[in-house]
C-alpha positions as CSV (number, residue, x, y, z in Angstrom):
1,M,21.6,-34.3,-79.2
2,K,19.3,-36.3,-77.0
3,R,21.3,-35.3,-74.0
4,L,21.0,-31.7,-74.9
5,I,17.2,-31.9,-75.3
6,H,17.1,-33.8,-71.9
7,Y,19.0,-30.9,-70.3
8,I,16.6,-28.3,-71.9
9,Y,13.6,-30.2,-70.5
10,M,15.1,-30.4,-67.0
11,G,15.9,-26.6,-67.1
12,V,12.3,-25.8,-68.1
13,A,10.9,-28.0,-65.4
14,L,13.1,-26.5,-62.7
15,A,12.1,-23.0,-63.8
16,V,8.4,-23.9,-63.6
17,F,8.9,-25.4,-60.1
18,A,10.8,-22.3,-59.0
19,L,8.2,-20.0,-60.4
20,A,5.4,-21.9,-58.6
21,G,7.4,-21.8,-55.4
22,C,7.8,-18.0,-55.6
23,E,4.1,-17.5,-56.3
24,K,3.2,-19.7,-53.3
25,K,5.8,-17.9,-51.1
26,D,4.5,-14.5,-52.1
27,A,0.8,-15.4,-51.6
28,K,-0.8,-13.1,-49.0
29,V,-3.9,-13.5,-46.9
30,F,-6.3,-10.5,-46.8
31,F,-9.1,-9.5,-44.5
32,E,-12.4,-9.6,-46.3
33,G,-14.6,-8.3,-43.5
34,G,-16.9,-9.4,-40.8
35,T,-20.2,-8.6,-39.2
36,A,-20.4,-6.2,-36.2
37,P,-21.7,-8.0,-33.1
38,V,-25.3,-7.5,-32.2
39,L,-25.6,-6.9,-28.4
40,S,-28.8,-7.7,-26.4
41,L,-29.8,-7.6,-22.7
42,S,-31.7,-10.1,-20.6
43,N,-33.0,-7.3,-18.4
44,T,-33.1,-3.5,-19.0
45,A,-33.9,-2.6,-15.4
46,P,-32.1,-4.9,-12.9
47,V,-33.1,-4.4,-9.3
48,L,-30.0,-4.4,-7.0
49,D,-31.3,-5.7,-3.7
50,P,-28.6,-6.3,-1.1
51,T,-30.7,-9.1,0.3
52,K,-30.6,-11.0,-3.0
53,E,-27.0,-10.7,-3.9
54,Q,-26.7,-14.1,-5.6
55,D,-29.7,-13.7,-7.9
56,L,-29.0,-13.0,-11.6
57,A,-29.2,-9.3,-12.3
58,I,-28.4,-9.0,-16.0
59,G,-27.1,-11.0,-18.9
60,F,-25.2,-9.5,-21.9
61,R,-25.3,-11.6,-25.1
62,W,-23.9,-10.8,-28.6
63,T,-23.5,-12.5,-32.0
64,N,-20.4,-13.9,-33.6
65,P,-18.6,-11.3,-35.8
66,N,-17.4,-14.1,-38.2
67,Y,-14.1,-12.5,-39.2
68,S,-13.4,-13.6,-42.8
69,F,-10.2,-13.7,-44.8
70,T,-9.3,-14.8,-48.3
71,T,-8.7,-18.3,-46.7
72,G,-12.2,-18.4,-45.2
73,I,-13.7,-17.7,-41.8
74,S,-11.1,-17.2,-39.2
75,S,-10.6,-20.0,-36.6
76,H,-8.5,-17.7,-34.4
77,D,-9.6,-16.8,-30.9
78,V,-11.8,-13.6,-30.8
79,N,-11.4,-11.3,-27.9
80,Y,-14.2,-9.1,-26.7
81,R,-14.3,-5.9,-24.6
82,L,-17.6,-5.2,-22.8
83,E,-17.8,-1.5,-22.0
84,I,-20.3,0.1,-19.6
85,D,-20.6,3.9,-19.0
86,T,-23.2,6.3,-17.8
87,L,-25.6,7.8,-20.3
88,G,-24.2,10.9,-22.0
89,A,-20.6,10.1,-21.3
90,N,-20.3,8.3,-24.6
91,F,-17.8,5.8,-23.2
92,G,-15.4,8.5,-22.4
93,S,-15.4,8.3,-18.6
94,A,-12.0,7.5,-17.1
95,S,-13.8,5.2,-14.7
96,K,-16.0,3.4,-17.2
97,G,-16.5,-0.3,-16.7
98,V,-14.3,-2.4,-19.0
99,V,-14.4,-6.2,-18.9
100,A,-12.2,-8.4,-21.1
101,I,-13.8,-11.6,-22.4
102,S,-12.2,-14.3,-24.6
103,N,-14.2,-16.4,-27.1
104,D,-17.5,-16.4,-25.1
105,L,-20.5,-14.7,-26.6
106,A,-22.2,-13.8,-23.3
107,K,-21.5,-12.3,-19.8
108,S,-23.8,-12.5,-16.8
109,Y,-23.8,-10.7,-13.5
110,T,-25.3,-11.5,-10.2
111,V,-26.7,-8.7,-8.1
112,Y,-23.6,-8.6,-6.1
113,D,-21.2,-8.6,-9.0
114,L,-23.0,-5.9,-10.9
115,N,-23.2,-3.7,-7.8
116,V,-19.4,-4.1,-7.4
117,L,-18.8,-3.2,-11.0
118,L,-21.0,0.0,-10.7
119,S,-20.1,1.2,-7.3
120,G,-16.9,-0.5,-6.3
121,A,-13.9,1.8,-5.4
122,N,-11.7,-0.1,-7.9
123,F,-14.3,0.0,-10.7
124,M,-16.8,2.7,-11.7
125,N,-17.1,4.0,-8.2
126,L,-20.5,5.6,-8.6
127,A,-22.4,7.1,-5.7
128,P,-24.8,4.5,-4.2
129,D,-28.5,4.9,-3.6
130,R,-29.1,6.8,-6.8
131,S,-30.6,5.7,-10.1
132,Y,-28.5,5.8,-13.2
133,T,-29.0,5.1,-16.9
134,F,-26.2,3.1,-18.4
135,Q,-25.0,2.4,-21.9
136,A,-23.2,-0.8,-22.9
137,R,-21.4,-2.0,-26.1
138,V,-19.1,-4.8,-27.1
139,I,-15.9,-4.4,-29.2
140,S,-14.5,-7.5,-30.9
141,S,-10.9,-8.0,-32.1
142,L,-8.7,-10.8,-33.3
143,R,-5.6,-11.7,-31.3
144,N,-2.5,-9.9,-32.6
145,S,-4.7,-7.8,-35.0
146,S,-5.9,-4.2,-35.1
147,V,-9.1,-5.2,-36.8
148,Q,-12.0,-4.3,-34.5
149,L,-15.8,-4.4,-34.9
150,E,-18.1,-2.4,-32.6
151,S,-21.6,-3.5,-31.6
152,N,-24.7,-1.5,-31.3
153,V,-25.3,0.4,-28.0
154,V,-27.9,-0.9,-25.5
155,T,-29.2,0.9,-22.4
156,F,-30.3,-0.2,-18.9
157,T,-31.1,1.4,-15.6
158,A,-29.9,0.4,-12.1
159,K,-29.5,1.8,-8.6
160,P,-26.3,0.6,-6.9
161,Y,-26.3,0.2,-3.2
162,S,-23.5,0.8,-0.7
163,P,-21.5,-2.4,-0.4
164,P,-21.0,-3.7,3.1
165,P,-17.9,-2.2,4.7
166,A,-14.8,-4.3,4.7
167,V,-14.5,-3.8,8.5
168,I,-17.6,-3.3,10.7
169,P,-17.5,0.3,12.0
170,P,-17.9,1.1,15.7
171,A,-21.4,0.7,17.1
172,S,-20.7,3.8,19.3
173,G,-20.4,6.0,16.2
174,K,-17.3,7.4,17.8
175,L,-13.5,6.8,17.5
176,F,-10.6,7.9,19.7
177,L,-6.9,7.9,19.2
178,V,-4.6,6.3,21.9
179,G,-0.9,5.4,21.9
180,G,2.6,6.4,22.8
181,A,2.9,8.5,19.6
182,T,0.1,10.7,20.7
183,P,0.2,13.7,23.1
184,G,-1.9,11.8,25.6
185,G,0.3,8.6,25.5
186,W,-1.3,5.3,26.5
187,S,-3.4,6.9,29.2
188,N,-7.0,5.8,28.9
189,P,-9.3,7.7,28.8
190,V,-7.6,10.0,26.3
191,P,-7.8,13.8,26.1
192,A,-10.9,15.2,24.4
193,N,-8.9,16.5,21.5
194,Q,-7.9,13.0,20.5
195,E,-11.5,12.1,19.4
196,F,-11.8,11.6,15.6
197,T,-14.3,13.7,13.5
198,K,-17.0,11.5,12.0
199,I,-17.1,12.2,8.3
200,S,-19.6,9.4,7.5
201,N,-20.9,6.2,9.0
202,T,-17.7,4.5,7.7
203,K,-15.0,7.2,7.7
204,Y,-13.3,9.1,10.6
205,E,-10.5,11.7,10.5
206,I,-8.2,13.6,12.9
207,T,-5.2,15.9,12.5
208,I,-2.8,15.7,15.4
209,P,0.9,15.9,16.3
210,L,2.6,12.5,16.4
211,T,6.0,11.5,17.9
212,A,8.3,9.2,15.8
213,G,9.0,5.8,17.3
214,G,5.6,5.4,18.9
215,S,2.5,3.4,18.2
216,I,-1.2,4.0,18.1
217,L,-4.6,2.2,18.3
218,F,-8.2,3.3,17.7
219,L,-10.8,2.9,20.4
220,P,-14.6,3.0,19.8
221,V,-15.2,4.0,23.5
222,N,-13.0,6.4,25.4
223,G,-11.6,4.7,28.5
224,D,-12.5,1.2,27.4
225,W,-9.9,-1.3,26.3
226,G,-12.6,-4.0,25.6
227,E,-12.8,-3.0,21.9
228,K,-10.0,-1.7,19.7
229,Y,-9.0,-1.4,16.0
230,G,-5.5,-1.8,14.8
231,F,-3.3,-3.2,12.0
232,D,-4.3,-6.4,10.3
233,G,-1.1,-8.1,11.2
234,N,1.6,-8.3,13.9
235,N,2.3,-5.3,16.1
236,N,4.2,-2.5,14.4
237,E,4.7,-4.4,11.1
238,N,2.4,-2.1,9.1
239,I,3.4,0.3,6.4
240,A,3.7,3.6,8.4
241,E,1.9,5.7,5.8
242,G,-1.2,3.5,5.7
243,D,-2.2,-0.2,5.7
244,K,-5.1,-2.6,6.3
245,L,-7.3,-2.3,9.3
246,R,-8.8,-5.0,11.6
247,R,-11.0,-5.1,14.6
248,G,-8.9,-6.3,17.5
249,G,-5.7,-5.7,15.4
250,G,-2.1,-5.0,16.4
251,D,-0.4,-1.8,17.4
252,I,0.2,0.6,14.5
253,K,3.6,2.2,14.1
254,V,3.7,5.9,12.9
255,P,6.0,7.5,10.4
256,A,9.7,7.9,11.4
257,A,9.6,11.7,11.8
258,D,7.9,14.0,14.4
259,G,5.2,16.2,12.9
260,T,1.5,16.9,12.4
261,Y,-0.3,14.2,10.6
262,K,-3.8,13.6,9.3
263,L,-5.2,10.2,10.1
264,V,-8.0,8.7,8.1
265,V,-9.8,5.5,9.2
266,D,-12.0,4.1,6.4
267,F,-14.1,1.2,7.5
268,Q,-15.6,0.9,4.0
269,T,-12.3,0.0,2.4
270,G,-10.8,-1.5,5.6
271,R,-7.8,0.8,5.6
272,F,-6.2,3.6,7.5
273,S,-3.8,6.3,6.3
274,I,-1.3,8.6,8.1
275,T,-0.3,11.7,6.0
276,R,2.0,14.4,7.1
277,Q,0.5,17.9,6.9
């Protein structure tokens, strides 16, 4: 009898432990909420002066969203996305500025960095020398979670300037095409129809027949070999459809098919392109 009672007690104990284990295993953690970040600015009208590029232009600062779960305030890393767009675009521009930030509650920009963000070709690409009103907001999220909290929207004004060209353009304000792939060959001076059209202070274009297997260079002064522009690398090792430009650079190979091509030399980006027409 005592042995039977002993077995009954052991069975009840095991059942209790098993039930407790199941309850613990099935326990779930639930998101209880957080507080949307509050965004503020250190300067609502930064002056972008190219002579003061290392000065502080603007600082963004926001409060901690304090994500809370049934287990307490989350200790996980919080990711932030700072978004900047022009007023009226409502953060819908394809070229809006988006900056990813982990953990930090602030982001500062020098004059140079803010100007690159606003007017850089790989960023917002806004026209320089024009005043804009911008909107900014911060969106927070937890890693591996879809829970996001969006801040208030703040506004500031700024006038981006043209960043210095990647390659100094010709002082002559002119550009000529020379090379074995051209109708005029390597003869210098070149024919009048091998002068580029000046599109802007940093961009030149020409449409001309080219012969496959030849090379070209760009001359600021017709008839003068003292200055030239070419590929930023060894002779004829460039990508034929376009590559990096350098003052005093190497010969540029053209595409491997005869035809009429449009050549664009862009000193702002420091690149050239050769496109079949």
